[in-house]
C-alpha positions as a Markdown table, in Angstrom:
| # | Residue | x | y | z |
|---|---|---|---|---|
| 1 | Met | -83.8 | 12.5 | 47.5 |
| 2 | Asn | -80.9 | 10.9 | 45.7 |
| 3 | Arg | -80.7 | 7.3 | 44.5 |
| 4 | Ser | -78.3 | 6.2 | 47.3 |
| 5 | Thr | -80.6 | 7.6 | 50.0 |
| 6 | Ile | -83.6 | 5.9 | 48.4 |
| 7 | Leu | -81.8 | 2.6 | 48.4 |
| 8 | Lys | -80.7 | 2.9 | 52.1 |
| 9 | Ile | -84.3 | 3.5 | 53.1 |
| 10 | Thr | -86.1 | 1.3 | 50.6 |
| 11 | Ile | -84.3 | -2.0 | 50.9 |
| 12 | Pro | -84.8 | -2.6 | 54.6 |
| 13 | Leu | -88.4 | -1.5 | 54.4 |
| 14 | Leu | -89.0 | -3.8 | 51.5 |
| 15 | Phe | -87.7 | -6.8 | 53.5 |
| 16 | Ala | -89.8 | -5.9 | 56.5 |
| 17 | Leu | -93.0 | -5.5 | 54.5 |
| 18 | Ala | -92.3 | -8.7 | 52.6 |
| 19 | Ile | -92.4 | -10.6 | 55.9 |
| 20 | Leu | -95.5 | -8.7 | 57.2 |
| 21 | Phe | -97.6 | -9.1 | 54.1 |
| 22 | Gly | -96.4 | -12.4 | 52.7 |
| 23 | Leu | -95.0 | -11.4 | 49.4 |
| 24 | Ser | -94.8 | -15.0 | 48.3 |
| 25 | His | -98.6 | -14.9 | 47.7 |
| 26 | Lys | -99.0 | -11.5 | 46.2 |
| 27 | Ser | -96.7 | -8.5 | 46.0 |
| 28 | Pro | -98.5 | -5.3 | 46.9 |
| 29 | Asp | -97.6 | -1.9 | 45.4 |
| 30 | Phe | -95.6 | -0.1 | 48.1 |
| 31 | Ser | -94.8 | 2.9 | 46.0 |
| 32 | Gly | -97.5 | 5.0 | 47.6 |
| 33 | Leu | -96.3 | 4.3 | 51.1 |
| 34 | Phe | -92.9 | 5.9 | 50.3 |
| 35 | Gly | -94.3 | 8.8 | 48.3 |
| 36 | Met | -92.5 | 7.5 | 45.2 |
| 37 | His | -93.7 | 7.4 | 41.6 |
| 38 | Ser | -94.0 | 3.9 | 40.2 |
| 39 | Ala | -90.9 | 4.5 | 38.0 |
| 40 | Thr | -88.8 | 5.4 | 41.0 |
| 41 | Tyr | -89.9 | 2.3 | 42.8 |
| 42 | Lys | -89.1 | 0.1 | 39.8 |
| 43 | Asn | -85.7 | 1.7 | 39.5 |
| 44 | Ser | -84.9 | 0.9 | 43.1 |
| 45 | Ala | -86.0 | -2.7 | 42.7 |
| 46 | Asn | -83.9 | -3.0 | 39.6 |
| 47 | Leu | -80.9 | -1.7 | 41.6 |
| 48 | Leu | -81.6 | -4.2 | 44.3 |
| 49 | Asp | -81.6 | -7.0 | 41.7 |
| 50 | Lys | -78.3 | -5.7 | 40.3 |
| 51 | Asp | -76.7 | -5.6 | 43.8 |
| 52 | Leu | -77.8 | -9.2 | 44.4 |
| 53 | Ser | -76.5 | -10.3 | 41.0 |
| 54 | Tyr | -73.1 | -8.6 | 41.8 |
| 55 | Tyr | -73.0 | -10.4 | 45.2 |
| 56 | Asn | -73.8 | -13.8 | 43.7 |
| 57 | Thr | -71.2 | -13.3 | 41.0 |
| 58 | Ala | -68.6 | -12.3 | 43.6 |
| 59 | Gln | -69.4 | -15.4 | 45.7 |
| 60 | Glu | -69.0 | -17.7 | 42.6 |
| 61 | Leu | -65.6 | -16.1 | 41.7 |
| 62 | Ala | -64.4 | -16.5 | 45.3 |
| 63 | Lys | -65.1 | -20.3 | 45.0 |
| 64 | His | -63.0 | -20.6 | 41.9 |
| 65 | Ser | -60.2 | -18.4 | 43.3 |
| 66 | Ala | -59.8 | -20.5 | 46.4 |
| 67 | Pro | -56.3 | -22.1 | 46.5 |
| 68 | Pro | -56.3 | -25.7 | 45.1 |
| 69 | Arg | -55.8 | -28.5 | 47.5 |
| 70 | Gln | -53.0 | -31.0 | 47.4 |
| 71 | Thr | -53.8 | -34.6 | 48.3 |
| 72 | Ala | -51.6 | -37.6 | 49.3 |
| 73 | Thr | -52.6 | -41.2 | 50.0 |
| 74 | Phe | -50.5 | -43.8 | 51.8 |
| 75 | Leu | -50.8 | -47.2 | 53.3 |
| 76 | Ala | -49.6 | -48.0 | 56.8 |
| 77 | Ala | -49.0 | -51.7 | 57.7 |
| 78 | Gly | -47.8 | -53.6 | 60.7 |
| 79 | Asp | -44.8 | -55.9 | 61.3 |
| 80 | Ile | -42.7 | -57.1 | 58.4 |
| 81 | Met | -40.3 | -59.9 | 59.1 |
| 82 | Leu | -38.2 | -61.2 | 56.2 |
| 83 | Ser | -36.1 | -63.7 | 58.1 |
| 84 | Arg | -36.7 | -67.2 | 59.4 |
| 85 | Asn | -39.6 | -69.1 | 57.7 |
| 86 | Val | -40.5 | -66.1 | 55.5 |
| 87 | Ala | -37.0 | -66.3 | 54.2 |
| 88 | Glu | -37.3 | -70.0 | 53.6 |
| 89 | Glu | -40.5 | -69.6 | 51.5 |
| 90 | Ile | -38.7 | -66.9 | 49.5 |
| 91 | Lys | -35.7 | -69.2 | 49.0 |
| 92 | Lys | -37.9 | -72.1 | 47.8 |
| 93 | Thr | -39.5 | -69.9 | 45.1 |
| 94 | Gly | -36.4 | -67.8 | 44.4 |
| 95 | Asp | -38.8 | -64.8 | 44.4 |
| 96 | Pro | -38.1 | -62.0 | 46.9 |
| 97 | Leu | -41.4 | -60.3 | 45.8 |
| 98 | Leu | -43.5 | -63.3 | 46.9 |
| 99 | Pro | -44.7 | -61.9 | 50.3 |
| 100 | Phe | -46.2 | -58.8 | 48.7 |
| 101 | Ala | -47.8 | -60.3 | 45.6 |
| 102 | Lys | -51.4 | -60.7 | 46.8 |
| 103 | Met | -51.5 | -57.1 | 48.1 |
| 104 | Ser | -50.1 | -55.8 | 44.8 |
| 105 | Asp | -53.1 | -53.7 | 43.6 |
| 106 | Ile | -53.5 | -52.0 | 47.0 |
| 107 | Leu | -49.8 | -51.4 | 47.6 |
| 108 | Lys | -49.4 | -49.8 | 44.2 |
| 109 | Ser | -52.6 | -47.6 | 44.5 |
| 110 | Thr | -51.0 | -45.1 | 46.9 |
| 111 | Asn | -48.4 | -42.4 | 46.8 |
| 112 | Phe | -46.2 | -44.4 | 49.2 |
| 113 | Asn | -46.4 | -47.1 | 51.9 |
| 114 | Phe | -45.1 | -47.5 | 55.5 |
| 115 | Ala | -44.4 | -50.4 | 57.8 |
| 116 | Asn | -42.3 | -51.6 | 60.7 |
| 117 | Leu | -39.3 | -53.7 | 59.5 |
| 118 | Glu | -38.9 | -56.2 | 62.2 |
| 119 | Ser | -35.8 | -58.1 | 60.9 |
| 120 | Pro | -32.4 | -56.4 | 60.4 |
| 121 | Val | -30.4 | -57.2 | 57.3 |
| 122 | Ala | -27.8 | -59.8 | 58.0 |
| 123 | Pro | -24.2 | -58.4 | 58.0 |
| 124 | Lys | -22.9 | -61.9 | 57.6 |
| 125 | Ser | -25.2 | -65.0 | 57.7 |
| 126 | Pro | -28.9 | -64.7 | 57.3 |
| 127 | Val | -31.4 | -66.7 | 59.4 |
| 128 | Ile | -33.4 | -69.0 | 57.1 |
| 129 | Gly | -36.0 | -71.3 | 58.5 |
| 130 | Gly | -36.3 | -72.6 | 62.1 |
| 131 | His | -37.5 | -70.8 | 65.2 |
| 132 | Ser | -34.6 | -68.6 | 66.2 |
| 133 | Met | -35.6 | -65.4 | 68.1 |
| 134 | Val | -32.5 | -63.7 | 66.7 |
| 135 | Phe | -33.5 | -62.3 | 63.3 |
| 136 | Ala | -31.3 | -61.6 | 60.2 |
| 137 | Ala | -32.8 | -61.3 | 56.8 |
| 138 | Pro | -31.0 | -61.8 | 53.4 |
| 139 | Ala | -30.3 | -58.3 | 51.9 |
| 140 | Glu | -32.0 | -59.3 | 48.7 |
| 141 | Asn | -35.3 | -60.0 | 50.5 |
| 142 | Ile | -36.0 | -56.3 | 51.0 |
| 143 | Gln | -36.3 | -55.7 | 47.3 |
| 144 | Gly | -40.0 | -56.2 | 47.7 |
| 145 | Leu | -40.2 | -53.1 | 49.8 |
| 146 | Lys | -38.9 | -51.0 | 47.0 |
| 147 | Asp | -41.0 | -52.7 | 44.2 |
| 148 | Tyr | -44.2 | -52.4 | 46.3 |
| 149 | Asn | -44.0 | -48.7 | 47.1 |
| 150 | Phe | -42.6 | -48.7 | 50.7 |
| 151 | Ser | -40.9 | -45.4 | 50.8 |
| 152 | Ile | -40.2 | -45.5 | 54.6 |
| 153 | Val | -39.9 | -48.1 | 57.3 |
| 154 | Asn | -39.6 | -48.0 | 61.1 |
| 155 | Leu | -36.4 | -49.7 | 62.4 |
| 156 | Ala | -36.9 | -49.0 | 66.1 |
| 157 | Asn | -38.0 | -52.3 | 67.6 |
| 158 | Asn | -37.0 | -55.0 | 70.0 |
| 159 | His | -35.1 | -56.9 | 67.1 |
| 160 | Ser | -33.2 | -53.8 | 65.9 |
| 161 | Phe | -30.0 | -54.9 | 67.7 |
| 162 | Asp | -30.3 | -58.6 | 66.9 |
| 163 | Gln | -27.1 | -58.3 | 64.8 |
| 164 | Gly | -25.6 | -55.6 | 66.9 |
| 165 | Leu | -24.5 | -52.2 | 65.5 |
| 166 | Ala | -23.2 | -54.0 | 62.3 |
| 167 | Gly | -26.8 | -55.2 | 61.7 |
| 168 | Ile | -28.2 | -51.7 | 62.1 |
| 169 | Asn | -25.6 | -50.3 | 59.7 |
| 170 | Ala | -26.2 | -53.1 | 57.2 |
| 171 | Thr | -29.9 | -52.5 | 57.3 |
| 172 | Lys | -29.5 | -48.8 | 56.8 |
| 173 | Lys | -27.2 | -49.3 | 53.9 |
| 174 | Ala | -29.4 | -51.8 | 52.2 |
| 175 | Leu | -32.4 | -49.4 | 52.5 |
| 176 | Asp | -30.3 | -46.4 | 51.4 |
| 177 | Asp | -29.2 | -48.2 | 48.3 |
| 178 | Leu | -32.8 | -48.7 | 47.4 |
| 179 | Gly | -33.8 | -45.2 | 48.3 |
| 180 | Ile | -36.0 | -46.3 | 51.1 |
| 181 | Leu | -36.2 | -43.9 | 54.1 |
| 182 | His | -36.0 | -45.2 | 57.7 |
| 183 | Glu | -36.5 | -43.9 | 61.2 |
| 184 | Gly | -35.8 | -44.9 | 64.8 |
| 185 | Thr | -32.2 | -46.1 | 64.7 |
| 186 | Gly | -28.8 | -44.6 | 64.1 |
| 187 | Asn | -25.1 | -44.4 | 65.2 |
| 188 | Ser | -26.3 | -42.1 | 68.0 |
| 189 | Leu | -29.5 | -41.2 | 69.7 |
| 190 | Asp | -29.5 | -37.8 | 67.9 |
| 191 | Glu | -29.5 | -39.7 | 64.6 |
| 192 | Ala | -32.1 | -42.2 | 65.8 |
| 193 | Trp | -34.5 | -39.4 | 66.8 |
| 194 | Gln | -34.0 | -37.5 | 63.5 |
| 195 | Pro | -37.4 | -37.1 | 61.7 |
| 196 | Ala | -37.5 | -38.8 | 58.3 |
| 197 | Ile | -39.3 | -36.8 | 55.6 |
| 198 | Val | -41.4 | -38.3 | 52.8 |
| 199 | Leu | -42.5 | -35.9 | 50.0 |
| 200 | Ala | -45.8 | -37.1 | 48.6 |
| 201 | Asn | -47.6 | -35.2 | 45.9 |
| 202 | Gly | -46.1 | -31.9 | 47.2 |
| 203 | Ile | -46.9 | -32.6 | 50.9 |
| 204 | Lys | -44.0 | -33.1 | 53.3 |
| 205 | Ile | -44.8 | -35.8 | 55.9 |
| 206 | Cys | -42.4 | -36.4 | 58.8 |
| 207 | Phe | -42.1 | -39.7 | 60.7 |
| 208 | Val | -40.6 | -40.0 | 64.2 |
| 209 | Gly | -40.2 | -43.6 | 65.6 |
| 210 | Ala | -39.3 | -45.2 | 68.9 |
| 211 | Ser | -39.4 | -48.6 | 70.6 |
| 212 | Phe | -40.2 | -49.9 | 74.1 |
| 213 | Ser | -36.9 | -51.9 | 74.0 |
| 214 | Ser | -33.4 | -51.3 | 72.6 |
| 215 | Val | -32.7 | -55.0 | 72.5 |
| 216 | Asn | -34.9 | -58.1 | 72.8 |
| 217 | Asp | -34.8 | -58.3 | 76.6 |
| 218 | Gly | -38.1 | -56.7 | 77.5 |
| 219 | Gly | -36.7 | -53.2 | 77.7 |
| 220 | Lys | -34.1 | -53.8 | 80.4 |
| 221 | Thr | -31.0 | -52.8 | 78.4 |
| 222 | Lys | -30.6 | -49.4 | 76.8 |
| 223 | Asn | -28.1 | -48.3 | 74.2 |
| 224 | Asn | -27.3 | -45.2 | 72.1 |
| 225 | Tyr | -28.6 | -46.6 | 68.8 |
| 226 | Val | -32.3 | -47.2 | 69.2 |
| 227 | Ala | -34.9 | -44.5 | 70.1 |
| 228 | Arg | -37.0 | -45.4 | 73.2 |
| 229 | Ile | -40.6 | -44.5 | 73.9 |
| 230 | Asp | -39.8 | -43.6 | 77.5 |
| 231 | Asp | -37.5 | -40.7 | 76.3 |
| 232 | Leu | -40.2 | -38.1 | 76.2 |
| 233 | Gly | -37.8 | -35.2 | 76.2 |
| 234 | Arg | -36.3 | -36.4 | 72.9 |
| 235 | Leu | -39.7 | -37.2 | 71.6 |
| 236 | Lys | -40.9 | -33.6 | 72.2 |
| 237 | Ser | -37.8 | -32.2 | 70.6 |
| 238 | Ala | -38.1 | -34.5 | 67.6 |
| 239 | Ile | -41.7 | -33.5 | 67.1 |
| 240 | Leu | -41.1 | -29.8 | 67.3 |
| 241 | Asp | -38.3 | -30.3 | 64.8 |
| 242 | Ala | -40.6 | -32.3 | 62.5 |
| 243 | Lys | -43.4 | -29.7 | 62.7 |
| 244 | Ser | -41.1 | -26.9 | 61.6 |
| 245 | Lys | -40.3 | -28.9 | 58.5 |
| 246 | Cys | -43.5 | -30.8 | 57.6 |
| 247 | Ala | -47.2 | -30.2 | 56.9 |
| 248 | Phe | -48.1 | -33.6 | 58.6 |
| 249 | Thr | -46.3 | -35.5 | 61.4 |
| 250 | Ile | -46.6 | -39.1 | 62.4 |
| 251 | Ala | -45.2 | -40.8 | 65.5 |
| 252 | Thr | -44.6 | -44.5 | 65.2 |
| 253 | Met | -44.1 | -46.8 | 68.2 |
| 254 | His | -43.1 | -50.4 | 68.6 |
| 255 | Ala | -44.6 | -51.2 | 72.0 |
| 256 | Gly | -47.2 | -53.1 | 74.0 |
| 257 | Thr | -47.8 | -56.5 | 75.5 |
| 258 | Glu | -47.7 | -59.3 | 73.0 |
| 259 | Tyr | -50.9 | -61.2 | 72.1 |
| 260 | Thr | -53.3 | -58.7 | 73.8 |
| 261 | Arg | -56.1 | -56.7 | 72.4 |
| 262 | Lys | -55.7 | -53.5 | 74.5 |
| 263 | Pro | -52.7 | -51.1 | 74.9 |
| 264 | Asn | -50.7 | -51.1 | 78.1 |
| 265 | Ser | -49.9 | -47.9 | 80.1 |
| 266 | Ala | -46.5 | -47.4 | 78.3 |
| 267 | Gln | -48.2 | -47.3 | 74.9 |
| 268 | Thr | -50.9 | -44.9 | 76.1 |
| 269 | Ala | -48.4 | -42.6 | 77.7 |
| 270 | Phe | -46.2 | -42.4 | 74.6 |
| 271 | Ala | -49.1 | -42.0 | 72.1 |
| 272 | Arg | -50.9 | -39.3 | 74.1 |
| 273 | Ala | -47.7 | -37.4 | 74.8 |
| 274 | Ala | -46.9 | -37.4 | 71.1 |
| 275 | Ile | -50.3 | -35.9 | 70.3 |
| 276 | Asp | -49.9 | -33.4 | 73.1 |
| 277 | Tyr | -46.6 | -32.4 | 71.6 |
| 278 | Gly | -48.2 | -31.9 | 68.2 |
| 279 | Val | -48.2 | -35.0 | 66.0 |
| 280 | Asp | -51.2 | -35.6 | 63.7 |
| 281 | Leu | -51.3 | -39.4 | 63.9 |
| 282 | Val | -49.8 | -42.3 | 66.0 |
| 283 | Ile | -49.3 | -45.7 | 64.5 |
| 284 | Gly | -48.1 | -48.7 | 66.5 |
| 285 | Ala | -46.9 | -52.3 | 66.2 |
| 286 | His | -45.3 | -55.2 | 68.2 |
| 287 | Pro | -48.2 | -57.1 | 70.0 |
| 288 | His | -48.7 | -59.3 | 66.9 |
| 289 | Trp | -52.4 | -58.8 | 67.3 |
| 290 | Val | -54.6 | -55.9 | 66.0 |
| 291 | Gln | -55.3 | -53.7 | 69.0 |
| 292 | Thr | -58.0 | -51.1 | 69.8 |
| 293 | Ile | -58.1 | -47.6 | 68.4 |
| 294 | Glu | -58.4 | -44.3 | 70.3 |
| 295 | Lys | -59.3 | -40.8 | 69.2 |
| 296 | Tyr | -57.4 | -38.5 | 71.6 |
| 297 | Asn | -57.8 | -34.7 | 71.4 |
| 298 | Gly | -59.2 | -35.1 | 68.0 |
| 299 | Arg | -56.4 | -37.3 | 66.6 |
| 300 | Trp | -56.2 | -41.0 | 65.9 |
| 301 | Ile | -54.0 | -43.5 | 67.8 |
| 302 | Phe | -53.7 | -47.0 | 66.2 |
| 303 | Tyr | -52.0 | -48.9 | 69.1 |
| 304 | Ser | -51.1 | -52.0 | 67.0 |
| 305 | Leu | -51.7 | -53.0 | 63.4 |
| 306 | Gly | -50.6 | -56.5 | 64.1 |
| 307 | Asn | -48.7 | -58.6 | 61.6 |
| 308 | Phe | -48.3 | -57.9 | 57.9 |
| 309 | Ile | -45.6 | -60.3 | 56.8 |
| 310 | Phe | -44.7 | -62.8 | 59.5 |
| 311 | Asp | -44.4 | -66.5 | 60.1 |
| 312 | Gln | -46.6 | -66.9 | 63.2 |
| 313 | Glu | -48.8 | -69.5 | 61.8 |
| 314 | Trp | -49.8 | -71.0 | 65.1 |
| 315 | Ser | -52.9 | -68.9 | 65.9 |
| 316 | Lys | -55.8 | -67.1 | 64.1 |
| 317 | Glu | -55.1 | -63.8 | 65.8 |
| 318 | Thr | -51.4 | -63.7 | 64.7 |
| 319 | Lys | -52.5 | -64.4 | 61.1 |
| 320 | Glu | -54.8 | -61.3 | 61.2 |
| 321 | Gly | -53.5 | -57.8 | 60.5 |
| 322 | Leu | -54.8 | -54.3 | 59.8 |
| 323 | Thr | -53.6 | -51.9 | 57.2 |
| 324 | Leu | -54.7 | -48.2 | 57.0 |
| 325 | Lys | -55.3 | -46.4 | 53.7 |
| 326 | Ile | -54.8 | -42.8 | 54.8 |
| 327 | Gln | -55.7 | -39.7 | 52.7 |
| 328 | Ile | -54.5 | -36.3 | 53.8 |
| 329 | Ser | -54.7 | -32.9 | 52.1 |
| 330 | Lys | -53.7 | -29.3 | 52.4 |
| 331 | Asn | -54.1 | -26.0 | 50.5 |
| 332 | Gln | -51.5 | -25.6 | 47.8 |
| 333 | Glu | -49.1 | -22.8 | 48.8 |
| 334 | Ser | -48.0 | -19.9 | 46.7 |
| 335 | Thr | -44.5 | -18.5 | 46.7 |
| 336 | Leu | -45.9 | -15.5 | 48.5 |
| 337 | Gln | -47.2 | -17.4 | 51.5 |
| 338 | Gly | -45.4 | -17.5 | 54.9 |
| 339 | Pro | -45.2 | -20.6 | 57.1 |
| 340 | Ala | -46.1 | -24.0 | 55.6 |
| 341 | Thr | -49.8 | -24.9 | 55.6 |
| 342 | Ser | -50.7 | -27.8 | 57.8 |
| 343 | Ala | -52.3 | -30.9 | 56.2 |
| 344 | Lys | -55.3 | -32.7 | 57.7 |
| 345 | Val | -56.7 | -36.2 | 57.6 |
| 346 | Asp | -59.5 | -36.5 | 55.0 |
| 347 | Ser | -60.2 | -40.2 | 55.7 |
| 348 | Ile | -58.7 | -43.4 | 57.0 |
| 349 | Glu | -59.9 | -46.7 | 55.5 |
| 350 | Leu | -59.4 | -49.8 | 57.8 |
| 351 | Met | -58.3 | -52.7 | 55.6 |
| 352 | Pro | -57.8 | -56.0 | 57.4 |
| 353 | Val | -55.5 | -58.6 | 56.0 |
| 354 | Ile | -55.1 | -62.4 | 56.4 |
| 355 | Leu | -51.6 | -63.9 | 56.5 |
| 356 | Glu | -51.2 | -67.2 | 54.6 |
| 357 | Asn | -48.4 | -69.8 | 54.0 |
| 358 | Tyr | -45.8 | -68.2 | 56.3 |
| 359 | Ser | -45.3 | -65.2 | 54.1 |
| 360 | Thr | -48.1 | -63.8 | 52.1 |
| 361 | Pro | -50.8 | -61.4 | 53.3 |
| 362 | Arg | -54.0 | -61.0 | 51.3 |
| 363 | Pro | -57.0 | -58.6 | 51.7 |
| 364 | Ala | -59.6 | -60.0 | 54.1 |
| 365 | Asn | -63.0 | -60.7 | 52.6 |
| 366 | Asp | -66.1 | -58.9 | 53.8 |
| 367 | Glu | -67.0 | -61.5 | 56.5 |
| 368 | Glu | -63.4 | -61.6 | 57.7 |
| 369 | Thr | -63.2 | -57.8 | 57.7 |
| 370 | Lys | -66.3 | -57.6 | 59.8 |
| 371 | Lys | -65.1 | -60.0 | 62.4 |
| 372 | Ile | -61.6 | -58.4 | 62.7 |
| 373 | Leu | -63.1 | -55.0 | 63.2 |
| 374 | Glu | -65.6 | -56.3 | 65.8 |
| 375 | Lys | -62.6 | -57.5 | 67.8 |
| 376 | Ile | -61.4 | -53.9 | 68.2 |
| 377 | Gly | -64.9 | -52.4 | 68.7 |
| 378 | Gln | -65.2 | -50.9 | 65.2 |
| 379 | Asp | -68.5 | -51.2 | 63.3 |
| 380 | Gln | -67.3 | -49.2 | 60.2 |
| 381 | Asn | -64.2 | -49.3 | 58.1 |
| 382 | Ile | -63.9 | -45.6 | 57.3 |
| 383 | Leu | -62.8 | -43.0 | 59.8 |
| 384 | Asn | -62.7 | -39.2 | 59.4 |
């Protein structure tokens, strides 16, 4: 009998007899059962040990040869309005960075940040102070976005057209001059629906944005410059385009009923359709309150992050916001690989904020965090 045949017979029988006789207590001499000399048995056992050693070595090498993972972290925030009383506070101090200062450490800890920019840049006269519902921010006020790591903003909202097409173009130009990407508006709907791509630590992340309203009239008037959440055909096309270009895709929406805790049917329809079409995450704003969270088909929907920088000082709820610190990762690709590898969510940290003095958010303390999360039915601040 050759060595290979001995191994084929010996190894299974050894395991069976180990179970039967309880080798953990005392290992009997099985050599007689197989008609083998002691030396032959020992050789077979040695070969078994060597095979197991080779197996363990191969497993260890496989771990080290697995492709390394790329990781990116970004912060998502709610509504930013740099007009009206926020602009007045900035003017008093002469410091356009003022609204971001108390969030500095957090904002600078990420690869990039995202928010909804609620106020267009003024093509002519900015709106400073007062209570006007027609927004227009001084162009210099958006410098804080650049300095505090906002690489992309959503422009599709009910105030997008407050300054007409001239305001949309002025806003885009001011952002372009600072190298800040934007989504949701354009000189045509094709442009408005075009995905914006952020490259973070080697991972391409696509953003697609839309609003419930083209102008500030509750959604009655449509135009060809602001993407709308009810245009599901364009939403699907934009998402398919985004997924062909990016490892991770986010749909952003400006929608909902103001000053409410739960989403309305239009928000739910858009968010779930976006996930059905393939996005990895949905982030919303507009209600000025933090709204509830939903996990739909394994993916997260944040219906409203509330305010981030806004001058609604008249209620506790409008001075509360939610930011998300999101970490995603993917396997690093080699030049020999085919289609792009998808990224996945590793974790989402829920980080509430408190707005103070018409302009400045700060991180909520532990007690404030607990109360804000309780309002949306969350008993933990980390989601996976």
